C-alpha positions in Angstrom: 16.3 0.1 -72.3 17.7 1.4 -69.0 15.1 2.8 -66.6 15.6 5.5 -64.0 15.4 2.8 -61.4 18.1 0.8 -63.0 20.4 3.8 -62.9 19.9 4.2 -59.1 17.3 7.0 -59.3 14.2 6.9 -57.0 11.1 6.9 -59.2 9.1 10.1 -59.2 11.8 12.1 -57.3 14.7 12.5 -59.7 16.9 11.9 -56.7 19.9 9.7 -57.2 20.6 7.0 -54.7 23.8 5.0 -54.4 23.0 1.3 -54.7 22.9 -0.6 -51.4 25.8 -3.0 -51.0 24.6 -6.5 -50.2 26.8 -8.9 -48.2 24.6 -11.8 -49.3 21.5 -11.8 -51.6 18.9 -9.7 -49.8 21.2 -9.0 -46.8 22.6 -5.5 -46.6 25.3 -4.2 -44.3 22.8 -2.0 -42.6 20.5 -4.9 -41.8 23.4 -6.9 -40.3 24.3 -3.9 -38.1 20.7 -3.6 -36.9 20.5 -7.3 -36.2 23.7 -7.3 -34.2 22.4 -4.3 -32.3 19.2 -6.2 -31.4 21.3 -9.2 -30.3 23.4 -6.9 -28.0 20.3 -5.4 -26.5 18.9 -8.9 -25.9 22.0 -10.1 -24.2 22.2 -6.8 -22.2 18.6 -7.4 -21.1 19.5 -10.9 -19.8 22.7 -9.6 -18.1 21.0 -6.7 -16.5 18.0 -8.5 -15.1 19.8 -11.6 -14.0 22.7 -9.6 -12.6 20.3 -7.4 -10.6 18.0 -10.1 -9.3 20.0 -13.4 -9.0 21.3 -12.9 -5.5 19.5 -10.1 -3.6 21.6 -9.2 -0.6 20.9 -6.5 2.1 23.4 -3.7 2.0 23.4 -0.9 4.6 19.7 -0.9 5.2 19.0 2.1 7.4 17.4 1.1 10.7 16.7 3.0 14.0 17.1 1.4 17.4 15.1 2.6 20.4 15.8 1.5 24.0 12.9 0.7 26.4 11.9 3.3 29.0 14.0 3.1 32.1 16.7 1.0 30.4 20.4 1.7 31.5 22.2 4.4 29.5 24.0 2.9 26.5 21.6 0.0 26.0 20.5 1.2 22.6 24.0 2.1 21.6 25.3 -1.3 22.5 22.6 -3.0 20.4 23.4 -0.6 17.5 27.1 -1.4 17.6 26.4 -5.2 17.6 24.1 -4.8 14.6 26.5 -2.6 12.7 29.2 -5.2 13.2 27.2 -8.0 11.5 29.1 -9.8 8.7 28.4 -8.4 5.3 27.4 -5.0 6.6 23.7 -5.6 6.0 22.5 -2.7 8.3 23.2 0.9 9.0 21.9 1.4 12.5 21.3 4.7 14.3 20.1 5.3 17.9 16.9 7.3 18.3 15.7 8.7 21.6 12.0 7.7 21.4 9.7 5.4 19.5 7.7 8.4 18.3 10.8 10.0 16.7 11.7 6.7 15.2 8.2 6.3 13.7 8.6 9.8 12.1 11.8 8.7 10.5 10.1 5.6 9.1 7.2 7.7 7.7 9.7 10.1 6.2 11.5 7.2 4.5 14.8 8.0 6.3 14.9 4.5 7.7 13.4 1.2 6.5 12.8 -0.3 10.0 12.7 0.5 13.7 13.8 -2.0 16.3 12.2 -1.2 19.6 14.0 -3.1 22.3 11.9 -4.8 25.0 12.8 -4.7 28.6 11.8 -8.4 29.0 13.6 -9.7 25.9 10.6 -9.2 23.6 11.6 -6.9 20.8 9.4 -5.3 18.2 10.4 -4.5 14.7 8.4 -1.7 13.0 8.4 -1.8 9.2 6.8 0.0 6.3 5.5 -2.7 3.8 4.4 0.1 1.5 8.0 0.8 0.7 8.6 -2.7 -0.7 7.7 -6.0 0.9 11.1 -7.5 0.1 12.9 -5.2 2.5 10.4 -5.8 5.3 10.8 -9.5 4.9 14.5 -9.3 4.8 14.6 -7.2 8.0 12.2 -9.6 9.8 14.4 -12.6 8.8 17.6 -10.9 9.8 16.4 -9.6 13.2 14.7 -12.9 14.0 18.1 -14.7 13.6 19.9 -12.0 15.6 17.4 -12.2 18.5 17.4 -16.0 18.5 21.2 -16.0 19.0 20.7 -13.7 22.0 17.8 -15.7 23.5 15.3 -12.9 22.6 12.1 -13.0 20.6 10.9 -10.7 17.9 7.4 -9.4 16.8 7.1 -7.6 13.5 4.5 -4.8 13.1 3.8 -3.3 9.6 2.9 0.2 10.6 2.7 1.5 7.1 1.4 -1.4 5.0 0.6 -1.3 1.3 -3.0 -1.1 0.3 -5.1 -4.3 0.3 -5.1 -4.3 -3.5 -1.4 -3.5 -3.8 0.4 -6.8 -3.2 3.9 -6.3 -1.8 3.7 -2.7 -2.9 4.4 -3.6 -6.5 1.6 -1.6 -8.1 3.7 1.6 -8.0 6.4 -0.1 -10.0 4.0 -1.4 -12.6 2.3 1.9 -13.0 5.6 3.6 -13.4 6.7 1.0 -16.0 3.5 1.5 -17.9 4.0 5.3 -18.1 7.7 4.8 -19.1 6.8 2.3 -21.9 4.1 4.6 -23.2 6.5 7.5 -23.4 9.2 5.8 -25.4 6.8 3.8 -27.6 4.8 6.9 -28.7 8.0 8.8 -29.4 9.4 5.9 -31.4 6.3 5.5 -33.4 6.2 9.2 -34.3 9.8 9.1 -35.3 9.5 6.0 -37.5 6.3 7.2 -39.1 7.4 10.8 -39.8 11.2 10.8 -39.9 13.6 11.1 -37.0 14.4 14.7 -37.5 11.8 17.5 -37.8 12.5 19.7 -40.8 11.9 22.9 -38.9 11.6 24.0 -35.3 8.0 24.8 -35.9 7.4 21.1 -36.9 9.4 20.1 -33.8 7.1 22.2 -31.7 4.0 20.5 -33.3 5.6 17.0 -32.6 6.4 17.8 -29.0 3.0 19.4 -28.5 1.4 16.2 -29.7 3.6 14.3 -27.3 2.6 16.6 -24.4 -1.1 16.0 -25.1 -0.5 12.3 -25.2 1.3 12.6 -21.8 -1.6 14.3 -20.2 -4.1 11.7 -21.4 -1.7 8.9 -20.4 -1.3 10.3 -16.9 -5.0 10.6 -16.3 -5.6 7.2 -17.8 -3.1 5.6 -15.4 -4.6 7.3 -12.4 -8.1 6.2 -13.4 -7.0 2.6 -13.8 -5.2 2.4 -10.5 -7.8 4.5 -8.7 -11.5 4.2 -9.6 -11.2 1.2 -11.9 -9.1 -1.2 -9.8 -9.2 0.5 -6.5 -5.5 0.0 -5.9 -4.8 3.5 -4.7 -7.2 5.5 -2.6 -7.1 9.3 -3.3 -4.2 11.3 -4.8 -5.9 11.1 -8.2 -4.8 14.4 -9.7 -1.4 14.3 -8.1 -0.8 10.9 -9.7 -2.2 12.1 -13.0 0.0 15.1 -13.1 3.0 13.1 -12.1 2.2 10.5 -14.7 2.1 13.2 -17.4 5.5 14.3 -16.3 6.9 10.8 -16.6 5.5 10.2 -20.1 6.6 13.6 -21.3 10.1 13.2 -19.9 10.7 9.8 -21.4 9.0 10.7 -24.7 10.9 13.9 -25.2 14.2 12.3 -24.3 13.5 9.4 -26.8 12.6 12.0 -29.4 15.9 13.8 -28.9 17.8 10.5 -29.1 16.2 9.8 -32.5 16.9 13.4 -33.7 20.7 13.0 -33.0 21.2 9.2 -33.7 18.3 8.2 -36.0 16.9 4.7 -35.7 19.7 3.9 -33.2 17.9 6.3 -30.8 15.1 3.7 -30.2 17.7 1.1 -29.2 19.3 3.6 -26.9 16.0 4.4 -25.3 15.3 0.7 -24.7 18.8 0.3 -23.2 18.3 3.2 -20.9 14.7 2.8 -19.8 14.2 -1.0 -20.0 17.5 -2.8 -19.9 19.0 -0.6 -17.2 16.0 1.2 -15.8 13.5 -1.5 -15.0 15.8 -3.8 -12.9 17.2 -0.9 -11.0 13.8 0.7 -10.3 13.2 -0.8 -6.9 10.2 -2.9 -7.9 10.6 -6.5 -7.0 13.7 -5.7 -5.0 14.3 -2.2 -3.6 17.7 -0.6 -3.9 19.0 -1.8 -0.5 18.8 -5.4 -1.8 20.4 -4.8 -5.3 24.1 -4.9 -6.3 25.8 -1.5 -6.0 25.7 -0.7 -9.7 21.9 -1.1 -10.0 21.3 0.5 -6.7 23.4 3.5 -7.7 21.7 4.2 -11.1 18.1 3.5 -10.1 17.1 6.9 -8.7 18.6 8.7 -11.7 16.6 6.8 -14.3 12.9 7.4 -15.0 11.6 4.0 -13.9 13.3 4.2 -10.5 12.5 7.9 -10.0 8.9 7.3 -10.9 8.5 4.1 -8.7 9.9 5.8 -5.6 7.8 9.0 -6.2 4.5 7.1 -6.6 5.1 5.2 -3.4 5.9 8.5 -1.7 2.8 10.2 -3.0 0.4 7.3 -2.1 1.9 6.1 1.2 4.4 8.5 2.7 2.9 12.0 2.4 4.9 12.9 -0.7 8.3 12.0 0.9 10.9 11.6 -1.9 8.6 12.7 -4.7 10.1 16.2 -5.0 13.6 14.9 -5.8 12.2 12.4 -8.3 10.2 15.1 -10.0 13.3 17.1 -10.5 15.1 14.1 -12.1 12.2 13.6 -14.5 12.0 17.4 -15.2 15.7 17.3 -16.2 15.0 14.5 -18.7 12.1 16.5 -20.1 14.1 19.8 -20.4 17.0 18.0 -22.0 14.7 16.2 -24.5 12.9 19.3 -25.5 16.1 21.4 -25.8 18.0 18.8 -27.8 15.0 18.2 -30.1 14.7 21.9 -30.9 18.4 22.2 -31.3 18.6 19.3 -33.8 15.5 20.2 -35.8 16.2 21.0 -39.5 19.7 19.5 -39.4 21.2 18.7 -42.8 20.6 15.1 -43.8 17.3 14.9 -41.9 14.7 12.5 -43.1 11.6 13.8 -44.9 8.5 13.8 -42.9 5.0 13.0 -44.2 2.1 13.9 -42.0 2.8 14.9 -38.4 5.7 17.3 -38.3 
């Protein structure tokens, strides 16, 4: 006797399904495609991380040079010209009229270091360790070598250091990564559990509303952990919480949209965008000035990099750079929300038990 299942009909639905073609016993074409996709993501992960970090090299690090009081006219300009002529173009040096003005540039994140020339051959390098310890160390090493070649000495002064509990300024990066991971994971779980495509726009609104609520809780949670719990960051609690909610919403909404339009592949695309490309270009272990041009170029336009830079700006630099990063993340959120609503109810969408 032939059963409905034998004829390719799903039991209890009356819906006919074409039999799946197996390349080998138990191995379908779809499973092969998915495994190949995972392999490509894995190799892409290795290529991206090793490519970004295997040979950090300074490239056009912005630096200000200040001449000592009473120095002959052109002293600072001559020093700047010599530094700009270094092999490999590691620095982009400008002359500033006073140390106070140069310090303002450092606090506004317009330069990464200030070289104050000393009248007696004792120079001082001002750095902001809160912006990333790797850049400060690189500048110290570079200027020490330059001064030694000119029979001068160098003292480094970290005028904007990272907090005591924020070793090398990396906590901003890890907080950003935590928020990003939460955003794409929760969106992926909702999509896998309930179908990639909401059947109606009302259901899409419920799904995105749940994501927004999760984002708010996640933002507050991250601020609590890095603030009251661990004492890494002092103050800025509600600013960090609000910004964290934006990060999670932006990543989650964009991941949801990717799933709406590409199905299960959207999860892989989210991992490619936010992990394979986003994390090594975020400016965590090595800020953009030490990364190869490709990673340095894409970093500020991907959520991990935008979030890392903004958190450092909020905590250490009076908000410098946070506004532009917030606009980048808002663009991801708006695109994700819009594309999700646009794709809701498309023909061929998956059925959705439970949460819209």
